[in-house]
C-alpha positions in Angstrom: 12.4 -2.2 13.9 13.0 -2.2 10.2 15.1 -5.3 10.5 12.5 -7.0 12.6 9.8 -6.3 10.0 12.0 -7.6 7.1 12.5 -10.8 9.1 8.7 -11.1 9.8 8.1 -10.5 6.1 10.2 -13.5 5.1 7.4 -16.1 5.7 4.6 -18.7 5.3 4.6 -20.9 2.3 1.0 -21.8 2.2 0.5 -25.1 0.5 -0.7 -24.5 -3.1 -3.5 -27.0 -2.6 -5.4 -28.4 0.4 -8.8 -29.8 1.3 -11.3 -28.0 3.5 -13.5 -29.7 6.1 -17.2 -30.1 5.7 -19.3 -27.7 7.8 -21.3 -29.1 10.8 -24.1 -31.3 9.4 -22.1 -32.0 6.2 -24.0 -29.4 4.1 -20.8 -28.0 2.5 -18.9 -30.2 0.0 -15.2 -30.7 0.2 -13.3 -28.2 -2.0 -9.8 -28.2 -3.2 -8.1 -24.9 -4.2 -5.0 -24.7 -6.5 -3.4 -21.3 -6.3 -1.8 -20.5 -9.7 -0.4 -17.0 -9.3 -1.2 -13.5 -8.0 -0.1 -10.4 -9.9 0.0 -7.0 -8.3 0.0 -4.0 -10.6 -1.7 -0.7 -11.6 -4.8 0.2 -13.6 -5.8 3.6 -14.8 -9.3 4.9 -14.0 -11.5 3.8 -17.0 -12.9 6.6 -19.1 -16.5 6.1 -20.2 -18.6 8.2 -22.5 -22.3 8.7 -22.1 -25.0 10.5 -24.0 -27.4 13.2 -22.8 -25.1 14.4 -20.1 -22.6 17.3 -19.7 -19.3 15.6 -19.4 -16.7 16.7 -16.8 -13.0 17.3 -17.4 -10.9 15.1 -15.1 -7.5 13.5 -15.0 -7.4 9.7 -14.8 -5.4 8.4 -11.9 -3.8 5.0 -11.0 -5.5 2.3 -8.9 -3.7 -0.6 -7.3 -5.0 -4.0 -8.7 -4.3 -7.5 -7.4 -5.2 -10.2 -10.0 -5.3 -13.7 -8.4 -5.6 -16.8 -10.6 -6.7 -20.1 -9.1 -8.7 -23.3 -9.8 -11.0 -25.3 -7.6 -12.1 -29.0 -7.6 -15.2 -30.4 -6.0 -16.1 -34.1 -5.5 -18.3 -36.0 -7.9 -21.4 -35.8 -5.6 -21.1 -32.0 -5.8 -20.9 -31.9 -9.6 -17.3 -32.8 -10.2 -15.8 -31.0 -13.2 -19.3 -29.5 -13.9 -19.9 -28.4 -10.3 -19.3 -25.1 -8.5 -18.8 -23.8 -5.0 -20.4 -20.9 -3.2 -18.6 -20.9 0.2 -15.2 -19.6 -0.8 -13.7 -16.4 0.7 -10.4 -14.6 0.0 -8.5 -12.7 2.7 -6.3 -10.1 1.1 -3.4 -8.2 2.9 -1.3 -5.3 1.7 1.7 -3.5 3.3 2.7 -0.1 1.9 6.0 1.7 1.9 4.7 4.3 4.3 4.9 4.6 8.0 2.7 6.0 10.7 4.0 8.5 13.2 4.8 5.7 15.7 6.9 3.8 13.1 4.4 1.2 12.0 4.0 0.3 8.4 0.7 1.3 6.8 -1.3 -1.9 5.9 -4.8 -2.9 4.7 -6.9 -6.0 4.8 -10.2 -7.2 3.5 -12.3 -10.4 3.1 -13.9 -10.9 -0.2 -16.8 -13.4 -0.6 -17.0 -15.1 -4.0 -20.5 -15.7 -5.1 -20.1 -18.9 -7.2 -16.8 -20.5 -8.4 -16.9 -23.0 -11.3 -14.9 -26.1 -10.8 -12.0 -27.3 -13.0 -11.4 -24.1 -14.9 -9.0 -21.1 -14.5 -10.6 -18.4 -12.4 -9.6 -14.9 -11.5 -10.3 -12.7 -8.5 -9.7 -8.9 -8.8 -9.2 -6.5 -5.9 -8.5 -2.8 -5.9 -7.3 0.2 -3.9 -8.6 3.6 -5.0 -6.4 6.6 -5.9 -7.9 8.5 -3.0 -7.0 5.8 -0.5 -3.5 5.5 -2.0 -3.0 9.2 -1.6 -4.2 9.1 2.0 -1.7 6.3 2.8 1.3 7.5 0.8 0.7 11.2 1.3 1.3 11.9 -2.5 -0.6 11.6 -5.8 1.8 9.3 -7.6 1.7 5.6 -7.2 4.0 2.8 -8.5 3.1 -0.7 -7.5 6.6 -2.1 -7.6 8.0 0.4 -5.2 5.0 1.6 -3.1 3.7 -1.9 -2.2 6.1 -3.4 0.4 4.3 -6.7 0.7 1.0 -8.5 -0.3 -0.7 -11.7 0.6 -3.9 -13.6 -0.3 -5.4 -16.7 1.2 -8.5 -18.7 0.2 -10.7 -19.9 3.1 -13.7 -22.1 3.4 -15.5 -23.1 6.6 -12.9 -21.2 8.6 -10.0 -23.3 7.2 -7.2 -21.9 5.1 -7.0 -23.8 1.8 -4.3 -22.1 -0.3 -2.5 -18.8 -0.7 0.4 -16.8 -1.9 2.4 -13.8 -0.9 5.3 -11.6 -1.5 7.5 -11.8 0.5 6.8 -15.5 0.2 5.3 -17.1 3.4 6.9 -20.0 5.2 5.1 -22.8 7.1 3.9 -21.9 10.6 4.9 -18.2 10.3 2.3 -16.0 8.5 3.6 -12.5 8.3 0.2 -10.8 8.0 -0.7 -12.3 11.4 2.3 -10.5 13.0 0.7 -7.2 13.6 3.1 -5.5 16.0 4.7 -3.4 13.3 1.7 -3.1 11.0 -1.1 -0.5 11.2 -4.1 -2.1 9.4 -6.8 0.0 7.8 -10.2 -1.5 7.0 -12.3 -0.5 4.0 -9.3 0.2 1.8 -9.3 -2.9 -0.4 -12.4 -3.1 -2.6 -14.0 -5.8 -4.8 -14.3 -5.0 -8.5 -18.0 -4.5 -8.1 -17.4 -1.5 -5.8 -15.2 0.3 -8.3 -15.4 2.0 -11.8 -14.1 -1.4 -13.2 -17.4 -3.1 -12.3 -18.7 -3.4 -15.8 -15.3 -4.3 -17.4 -13.6 -7.6 -18.3 -16.7 -9.6 -18.9 -16.5 -13.2 -17.5 -12.7 -12.8 -16.8 -13.1 -12.7 -13.1 -15.4 -14.3 -10.5 -18.0 -11.9 -9.0 -17.2 -11.0 -5.4 -18.2 -8.6 -2.7 -16.5 -7.4 0.5 -17.9 -9.0 3.6 
């Protein structure tokens, strides 16, 4: 089973760029997505101070963070370099180095909807997994992204069409590993948009506002 999973995780090279199709009626403009890079890692729980409250003593823990950098282009009749696009979604997939009792690898997936993406500039999308969810999956308090994340993938979608994406292990054309679910036990609600975490007020305009669908 382990060998089968490793084979199925050696996968889809989504094209870095592609054009979407207009929605029925032509109301959605064509959009091109150029996937730059995606970086998995760790973030400590932010520690804020506030007045007029009795502060609590607590120990900051580690969150999983995926930082995806990309750029979009829209046609001139949709604003060109000065335009933006509101119909973009990101599907995110994670596989953890933990197994269920029946031998499947623990996994998570989520769809994030981006509110408005400016064209022709570097954009970032941030997604997180909380310390409590990591503990539930890994059955321990410690977390290290490089060893506890077995695989990750992200794909950008508009009007139901996959536009661009990236993954590790790297995907190969026609064989998308996160669609091969036989050896994966997916959990919903684990991957969160930044707005749903303590990081919501951080990083200013670094990342595009998003929400889980």
